[in-house]
N, C-alpha and C positions, 0 to 999 in steps of 0.2 A: 504494500500500500504506500503510495507516495505521501510524503509529508506536506502539510499545507505551507504555502509560500506567502501567506498574507502579511507577514512582518519582514519579508526580505526586501533588501535594497541593493541597488547596484551603485558602486562608487567607482569613478574613474579618477585615479590619483596621478598627477603629473610629478615626475621624479627627476631630479638632477643628480648627476654623479655616476650613472651607469655607463660603463666603458666597453662592456662585452657581454657575451651570453652567460658567462659565469656570474656576473652581477645580477642578471635577469633571474637565474636559477636561485641565487642566494635570497633575493627578495621574495620570490614565489614561495620557497620553502619556509621562510620566516613567517609570512602571512598565513600560510596553511596551518601553522601551529596554534593560531589564535582561536579560542573558543567562539563559536558562532559564525565562523567563516565557512562557507559552503563551496566556493569555487574561486580560483585565482588564475588570472592570465597576466603575464608581465611581458612587455615588448620593449626591448632595449633600444631599437632604432627610433621608436616614437617617444620613448621616455615615459611610458604610461603603464600603470597597473589597473586592471579591471578586477574588482572584488565583489562577489555576490555574498552578502552577509545578512544575518538575522539582526535587525536593529534592536530587538529586545534583549540580545545577549552581548552585543558589542557595538560601539559607535565609530563613526568615521575618524574622530579624534584619536581613538585608540589605535586604529589602523595606521594613521599617519605617524603616531608616536613609535609604533613598531618599526616602521621604515626608517625613521630618524635614528632609532637605537641601533639599527643594522649598519649605520654609517652613511646614509644617503640623505639628500635634501628634498623635502617635499615643497613644490612650488605652486601647488594649487590642486583643486579637486572639483568635481561635480558629482551629483548623485541624483538618483530617481528611484521611485517605487518600482517594483517589478510588476508586470502584468499578471493578474490573477485569472487563470483559465478555469 
């Protein structure tokens, strides 16, 4: 049975300081360890991370802090509710 996605949000976080695919992998793995994160995609050429997360368990501020703690600079973000099907 699929879990409800009513409280899920998608955050697109712009990141500075990624230099290669190893940076991309490091950020993805770090974000995946956060409770409430369902899916992470990081793209070093565009300098962005897309994170699908449960807003009742974690917030975008915590996601950004996790990236900063990993040694990268967050330069902005946007977010939106996911579509409920």
